[in-house]
N, C-alpha and C positions, 0 to 999 in steps of 0.2 A: 921617579927612582923605581927600579925594579924591585919586586918582592917575591918571595917564595911563601906560599900559604901551605903549611905542613899539617898532616893529620897527627904529627907527634904530640901536639898540644891542641887537641880538637877544641872548638869553641863549646861553650855551654848550650845545651839544648833548651829551647823554648818549647813548651808543650801546651797543647789545647785540647784535652780529652774529649771536649764536646764535638769536635770536628775531627778527632782521630789523628791529630797533627803533631809531629815532632820536627822542629825547624832549627836549622844552624845557619848562622850568618857567616859566609865564607869570605866575602869582601863587603865592607861597610862603605857608605858613601864618602866618608872622610879620606879613604884610600885613593879615591878616584875624582876627588874635588867635585863629587856631585853627578859625574857623568853616568855611572851605572853602580849598581850594587849586585851581589851575587848571594843567592841562598840555596841550601840544599834541604829538601823535605823528605820526610818518611810519612806516608799516608797508610793508615790502618785499612784493612779490607772494609769495603762498604762505605768508606768516608770520603768527604771532599768539602771544600768550601761552599758557602752559599753563592748563588748566581749574583755577580757583581760586575761593576765597571769602574775604571779609573784612567787617568790620563797617561800612565806609563805604558810602554810597550813591554811585554814579557816574552822571552824565549825560553821554553822549557825543553830539556833533554831528558828523556825518560832513561833512567839508569837500570832500574829493574822493575818488572811487573807489567801490568796492563791497565791503562786509564781509558775512561770513556769521557771525551771532552765534549762540551757543548759551546760553541762560539757564534754569537748572533743567530740562534736558533738552529744552526747546523750541528749535528752530532757525529762523531767519528771516534775510532779507537786509535790509540797509540801505545806501542810496545817498546821494550828495551832497544835503545839506539835511535828511536824516532825523535826528530825535533819538530816542535810545535811553536808557530810564531803567532802571538796575539797582539795585534796593533792596539795602540792606546785608543781607549774610548769603546772598545768592543765589549758587549755583554758576554761574560764567560764564566764557566765553572768546570770542574772535572771530578771523577769519582774513580777511586781505585775498585775496579771490578774483579779482581783476582781474590784469591783465598789467603794470600800472604801479604805482608807490608810491601809497599811499592815505594820507589825513590826516584826523585827528579832533582835535576840541577837547573836552577832558574836564574836567567840574567834579567835584570830589571833596569830599564833605561827611559829616561833619566833616573837617577838613584832614588830609592825610597829608604827611609830609615827604618828597615825591616825590624831591627830589634826594638825599637820603640813602638812601632805599629803593632807587632804581633804580641809583645808583652802587654800592651794595652787591651788588645782583643781577647787575650787569655784571661785577664782580669775581668772583662766584660761577660766572658762566658764561664766563669768559674762554677756557676750554678746551673749550667746548661745552656742551650741555645736561646738567646733573647728574640724577641719579636723584631720584624724589620724596622719598625719606627726607632727602637732602641739602638739597632745596628747602625742606622743612618745617622742618629745624633752623634755617635761615635765617629762614623766615617767621614762626616763633614770636615773634621779637623785634617783629614788626610786626602780630600778630594775623591773619596771612594764612595760610591752609590751602591747599596745593597738592594738587589732587585727581587730576590725570592729564595727559596730553599735551594739545596744542591740538587743536581740532576739525579735521576734515578735510572737504573739500568732497565 
């Protein structure tokens, strides 16, 4: 069934201050029978996720700002309008290297229950960034392996 996802009633934000993240689930796995999920993120300047990998493929479209990506050891910049494909299993992270918040629209395939994952990650990071062992204990439930800190410019 076709659906219109409207900003008239925007979804609630999931925030994780420890990694400068504000996240909105735009399309949940239920809407696509697990085929894909879609999120939108706002990343604070100088922030990004830890280096990690998971089986899902991600397609990032930079809406505004400039990001430094690291994918399997290769580093490159992406700016508004750029699309970045990260295959499942690739070690990756990114960093907002601008001076203002940056935004991305992200397709995750197959779907990840992003609301549950990021809500749990936010609870884990409520007191700051935990060590890699603690992150991996959490990540095991989601087939996410945390490999190290976020990339640095």
